N, C-alpha and C positions, 0 to 999 in steps of 0.2 A: 467557402470556407474549407468545408470536408471534404465536397466531393469527388474529388480526384486523388485523395488521400490513399497509401498503399500498405501504411504499417501502424498498425495498433500498440500502443506502449501503456501498460495497465499498470496503477497500483496492484498492491492488494487487502492488506489490513484497512476494513471500513471501505473500500470500494468492490472487492471481488467474496471477500471471505467476512464475519464478524469474529472476529477471536476475541473480543473484550472477555467472555467466560472464561478461555482457557489462562489469559494473562492475566486475570486478576487473579484467580485459584495461583497460580503462579508466582506473583509477586507477594501475594496475604503469605506468602507459607514462607518463601524466604523472611521477610520485615518479622515472623511471628520466629522464627530459629535464630534472629537474631535481637529477639527481646521488644521490637520497636510495635508501636500501634501496626492497627490492619484498617484499611480502609474500603469503604464499599464500593461495587462495580461500577455504578455513576459517577464518582469521584474520578474511580481509575479510568474510565474511558476517554476524560476529560488530559489525560495523560500521554495519550499511546499518539503514536506521530511521527518520531523522532529516530527510532531506535529502541533496541534493546535498553541500553547503555543509558540511555534519558530516562526513559520509565525507570531504571532503577532506582538511578536517582534523584528525581522526583519523587518518588516513594520514599525515599532515607529522611528527603527533606519534608514529606508529610504537605506537599503544593507542589501545582504544578511553574512556578515561577521559581526561579533559582540563582538567590544573591549570591551562593559559595559553593565552590565544591565543596564535597562530599572529603573525608579522610579518606587519605590515598590506601590504606591495607582496609580499610572498614566497605570500601567499593568494591576492591579486589576481591572480598571473601561475599560478599551480597550479589556481585555478575557469576560467580560460579555456583552459589547457592541455586539463585536463577536458573541458570543455563540447564540444572540440574533437573528440578521442580518444573520447567517448563516443558523438557524432552518428555515430561512421564506423563504430559497430560495434554499433549501437543493436539489430539484431537476429540477430548473429549465431549468438548462442546461447541467447538469450533466447525462454524455450517459455510454454506452458500447463501451470499444474498440471494432473495424472490431473482427468476429471472434470469440468474447468471449463464446457466450452462443452456440453456435454451438460446441463449443469443447469443454464447460464443458460437455453437452448434451454427447458427443465421450468419454472423459473419465469416466463419472458417468458407461455408457454400457459396458465399459472395466473390471468395477473390483475398479474402483479407488474410496477409499477414499481421501474426500479433506474438508481443514480447510481453513479460513480466518484468519491471523495475522497481524494488522495493528495499526501501531501508530494513526489513525486518532482517535476524541474522541467517545469513547463509545458510546455516547449517540446516534451517526448517523447514524453507523456503519449498525445496522439491519433495519433502517427504510429506508436508502439507495439501498440494498440488496433486499429487499421484493418489491420497488416500480420498479427497473429495472425486476425482477423478475428473479434473479439468486440464492436467498436466500433458494431453496431448494437444492440446489445443494449441501449442505455445514455443513458437521455435527458438528464442532461446531466454534466459531467464538473468536478470542481477541483483543478487540481496549485498545487505548493507557493507557486508566484508570483502566483497569483489574486487574494489576499488578502491581507489586512496581518498574517495569523496563521497559521500552521500549530496540526494536531494536535501536542499532544495539546490545545492549547488547541480548544473544541467550536466556532469560530468557523467551519470551512468543513464540518460537519454541519451547523448551524444557516442557517447561509446558503443549502446545497444544499436542505433541507425547506422553507424558502420561495420557492425560486426555484423550486420545485416545486408549492410552494401544498398542502403537505402538514405537521401539529402533528406537530411534534419524535414525539409519544407512538404517532403510528402508522408508526413507521420502526424499522429494523430495521440494527446496524452488522456489518458482518463483518469483521474484519481478525485480524491475530496477532501484534501487538504491545502492550506499554504501550504507548505513542502512540494504539492506536484504542479502547483501553478510555478510557482516562482522558479522550480525548476524548468517547465514547459518554457516560460518566457525569454526565460535567459539561451534558451536552447532557439529560440527560433519557431518551438511548437506550437499550435494552437493546439487549446487543453478544451476538455468539457471536466464538468465535476458533479458530482451526485451528491446528491442533499444529504443522505439520509448517513451518511459516514463520521468519521470523526475530525472534524474541524475545532476542536478545542472548546466548542460553547459559540465559536460566532457564526452567523447567518453564512454558510458559503456564496450565495447571491453577492457578498461583499467583495470575495478576495481577491477578484478580477478573470475569472475563467470567462473564456468567450459561449458559452453556452454552460446551461445547470439544466441537471437533471433531474427530477421526483424519483426516478425509478430507473434499474440499471436496463431496462430492454429498452427506454425510451430513447436512446442512442441509439439505436436502428432509425431511426426518422433523418435523422444524417447522413445516411451512408446509403440511401436508395438510390440514388443518379447513376451510381454503378451498374445496379441491375436494367434499372430502365432503360439503358445504352445496350446493354445486351440485348436486352429484345428489341430493337430498332432494327 
């Protein structure tokens, strides 16, 4: 399923990086400024995965499931504050998950092309990748505001394949949540899920990925065939 692939599409938060500490700090600063209750990092971890706007809406509601939209003026103000606060703490505590950099280097050495496809606000993606030293590995980056639709819609994945002149069937998605898996399935792209990310408390094994790994470095085992062929 994975041996003949050319392009690897990576989610960002919960897959390549753990950004919960800084997202939590920014969200709680926003809620505090608005005179609303704040929440622990464990709770906020379960709210991440659908982009900044949804994270802020969940913060305003105080829960993951939202039964009604927040008042528009309050939401706009909260988003303005959140984006300011998050920009100020962008890389305070955000870091790469174990084995990420060495695995990306190994994949690059094997000739794979790589891209990032994330729902994270576009303005933050490049700076985070650059600050963490992994931006050069990626030929293309799609953030949450770059296209009309986000994951779980397949558009960001299909757009990236088209931009890099790669057929969807020659790509693989690597992510941590149902958004990644649903987007990949709709695009006709096989998907590997990491078990350590932000899956909203659901075991990632239940989400329908083609394969699940416990550690990022384990994805290499799916891409060894190319190396074996080149040595023949």
